[in-house]
LOTIFI-307509 format. One record per atom (N, C-alpha, C): x, z, y; residue in three letters. Coordinates in pm, whole numbers, plus 32768, in hexadecimal, padded with zeros to 4 digits. Layout:
XZYALA;...
END
This chain:
61911F0E479FUNK;610C1EE2477AUNK;61111E654723UNK;61691E054747UNK;61701D8B46F7UNK;61A51DA6466BUNK;61FC1E0C465EUNK;622E1E2F45D9UNK;61BC1E614580UNK;61641EB045B8UNK;60F31EE4456BUNK;60961E734541UNK;607D1E16459BUNK;60251DA6457CUNK;60641D4D4511UNK;60E51D32451FUNK;61291CE044BCUNK;612B1D244434UNK;61421DA64433UNK;613E1DF343B6UNK;60B61DE64373UNK;604B1DEF43C2UNK;5FC41DE2438CUNK;5FA91D54435AUNK;5FDA1CF043A2UNK;5FC71C654376UNK;600A1C4D42EFUNK;60881C7542E3UNK;60D01C614265UNK;60971CB741F6UNK;60681D2F4217UNK;60251D8241B3UNK;5FA61D404181UNK;5F5D1D0241DCUNK;5EE21CBB41B5UNK;5F031C45415AUNK;5F6D1BFC417AUNK;5F971B8C4123UNK;5FB21BC04096UNK;5FFE1C2C408DUNK;60221C63400BUNK;5FA61C903FBEUNK;5F4B1CD63FFFUNK;5ED11D063FBDUNK;5E7C1C8F3F90UNK;5E6C1C2C3FE6UNK;5E1B1BB63FC3UNK;5E571B6B3F4DUNK;5EDB1B633F48UNK;5F1B1B213ED6UNK;5F051B6E3E55UNK;5F021BF13E5FUNK;5EF01C443DE7UNK;5E5F1C3B3DB5UNK;5DFD1C3D3E11UNK;5D721C423DE4UNK;5D381BB93DC0UNK;5D7B1B4F3DE4UNK;5D481ACB3DBCUNK;5D6B1A5F3E1EUNK;5DE01A223E0FUNK;5E0D19C03E71UNK;5DB519443E7DUNK;5D77191A3E10UNK;5D29189D3E15UNK;5CB018A93E72UNK;5C6F191B3E71UNK;5BF7192C3EC4UNK;5C1819533F53UNK;5C9419773F6DUNK;5CBA19A93FF1UNK;5D2019514037UNK;5D2B18D3400FUNK;5D96187E4043UNK;5D95187140DAUNK;5D22185B4118UNK;5D1F184A41A9UNK;5D4418CC41F1UNK;5D19193E41BBUNK;5D4019BE41F7UNK;5DD519D741E7UNK;5E0B19B64173UNK;5E9B19C7415CUNK;5EE9197441C1UNK;5EC118F641D4UNK;5F0618A04234UNK;5EFA18D442C2UNK;5E84190642E5UNK;5E6F193B436CUNK;5EC619B54386UNK;5EC51A15432AUNK;5F151A8E433DUNK;5FAB1A704336UNK;5FD31A1542DEUNK;606119F042D5UNK;608F19AD4356UNK;603D1955438CUNK;606019114409UNK;606D1976447BUNK;600C19CF4486UNK;60111A3544F0UNK;608B1A8F44DFUNK;60A21ABC4466UNK;61151B13444CUNK;61981ACF446AUNK;61A41A524443UNK;62231A0B4459UNK;623819E844EBUNK;61CF19C94534UNK;61DE19B145C3UNK;62111A304608UNK;61DB1AA245E2UNK;620B1B20461CUNK;629B1B3A45F5UNK;62C01B1C457AUNK;634C1B2B454FUNK;63A71AD045A1UNK;637C1A5545B7UNK;63CD19F74604UNK;63DA1A244696UNK;63741A6546CAUNK;637D1A984753UNK;63E41B084760UNK;64001B4C46F1UNK;64691BB246F4UNK;64EF1B754717UNK;65041AF946EBUNK;65821AB4470AUNK;65901AA447A2UNK;65231A8247E5UNK;65271A784877UNK;65461AFF48B6UNK;65101B69487CUNK;652D1BEF48B1UNK;65C11C11489EUNK;65FC1BE44832UNK;668B1BF9481CUNK;66DB1BAB4884UNK;66B51B2F489EUNK;66FB1ADC4901UNK;66FA1B1E498AUNK;66881B5749B1UNK;667C1B934A36UNK;66AA1C244A3BUNK;66DF1C5649CCUNK;67151CDE49C9UNK;66AD1D4C49C6UNK;66311D2A49A6UNK;65C51D8E49A2UNK;65D41DE64926UNK;65FA1DA848B7UNK;66121DF4483CUNK;669A1DCC4803UNK;66DB1E2747BDUNK;675A1E02477DUNK;673E1DB246FEUNK;679B1D6046D7UNK;67891D14465CUNK;67F41CAA464DUNK;67F51C6E45D9UNK;68551C0345BCUNK;68131B7D45D9UNK;683D1B404645UNK;67FE1AC54676UNK;68061A534611UNK;687A1A3845DBUNK;688819C7457FUNK;683519DB4501UNK;68311A5344CDUNK;67DE1A6F4459UNK;674A1A59447BUNK;67201A8C44EDUNK;66951A7C4516UNK;666D19EA4527UNK;66C4199C4567UNK;66A7190E457BUNK;66A018C744F4UNK;670418DD44A1UNK;67071898441FUNK;668E18BD43C9UNK;666E193D43C5UNK;6601196C436FUNK;6578194243A3UNK;655A196A441DUNK;64D01959444CUNK;64AE18CA4474UNK;650C188144ABUNK;64EA17F944CFUNK;64EA179C4456UNK;653217C043EDUNK;65241777436EUNK;6499178F4335UNK;646C180C433AUNK;63E6182C430AUNK;637B17E2435CUNK;638B17E343E0UNK;632B179E4437UNK;632617094414UNK;639A16CD4400UNK;63A0164043DBUNK;635616264357UNK;6373167642F2UNK;632F16664271UNK;6298167A427EUNK;627316E442C1UNK;61E6170842CBUNK;6194169F4316UNK;61C51674438AUNK;6174161E43DFUNK;6189158843C7UNK;61F415624383UNK;620714D34369UNK;61EA14AC42D9UNK;61EB150D427EUNK;61D914EB41F2UNK;6162153241B2UNK;615C15B541BEUNK;60F716014174UNK;606B15F441B1UNK;605C16114230UNK;5FD7160E426EUNK;5F9B15824273UNK;5FE6151A429BUNK;5FA8149542A5UNK;5F8314554220UNK;5FBD148441B4UNK;5FA714444132UNK;5F6514A840D3UNK;5EE4149B40C1UNK;5E9814FC4071UNK;5EC915043FE1UNK;5EF914943FAAUNK;5F2B14993F21UNK;5FAA14ED3F17UNK;5FFA14EC3F81UNK;607315403F83UNK;604A15D23F96UNK;5FEC15EA3FF1UNK;5FBF1672400BUNK;5F8216B23F8EUNK;5F4416623F39UNK;5F0316963EC0UNK;5F6316A23E4AUNK;5FDE16773E5BUNK;603C16743DEBUNK;607416FF3DCAUNK;60A6170A3D51UNK;60E717863D26UNK;616317A03D7CUNK;61AA17353DA0UNK;622117443DF3UNK;620317863E79UNK;6196175E3EB8UNK;616F179B3F37UNK;614C182E3F24UNK;6108184C3EB7UNK;60E518D93E9DUNK;6163192E3E8AUNK;61C518F83E43UNK;624319413E2EUNK;628A19573EB3UNK;628A18F03F07UNK;62C718FE3F8CUNK;6281196B3FDCUNK;61FB19693FDBUNK;61B119CE4027UNK;61C61A5A3FEFUNK;61D11A663F6DUNK;61ED1AEA3F32UNK;62761B1A3F62UNK;62DB1AC43F5BUNK;63611AEA3F86UNK;63631B104019UNK;63251AC0406DUNK;63241ADD40FDUNK;62D91B5E411AUNK;62641B6F40DDUNK;62131BE640FCUNK;62541C6640C9UNK;628D1C624052UNK;62D31CDA401FUNK;63481CFD407AUNK;63941C9740A3UNK;64051CAE40FDUNK;63D71CF0417FUNK;63701CBA41BCUNK;63421CEE423EUNK;62FD1D764231UNK;62B11D8941C6UNK;626F1E0B41B3UNK;62D71E79419CUNK;63451E57415CUNK;63B01EB94149UNK;64041ECD41C8UNK;640F1E66421AUNK;64631E6C4293UNK;641E1EB34307UNK;639E1E99431CUNK;635C1ECD4394UNK;63531F64439FUNK;63451FAF4333UNK;634420404345UNK;63C12077438BUNK;64302031437FUNK;64AA205C43C5UNK;64A420404459UNK;644A1FE74483UNK;643F1FC1450FUNK;63CC20074557UNK;63752046450DUNK;62FF2086454DUNK;632221104582UNK;
END
């Protein structure tokens, strides 16, 4: 169930970026935060043996994203509105939208 929700969150980020990131910034941040929290929870599932996966890759990838998202992008509106943040969100959302169909 969480995979489906995360897939929808990242899909929403990608669609919102395509149709107009400037007018959808708060929605993009909300869906990105929700999607990344769910991705980070997958790491806990790997630790507890609920799902198979590469623990070190998961920790490095998702907790780096969490750090960027919650300490730099969300608290600073000028960073969130920047082209750099949009490029990061495009990269993250394309990666997750391509990855999740293999997990559903």
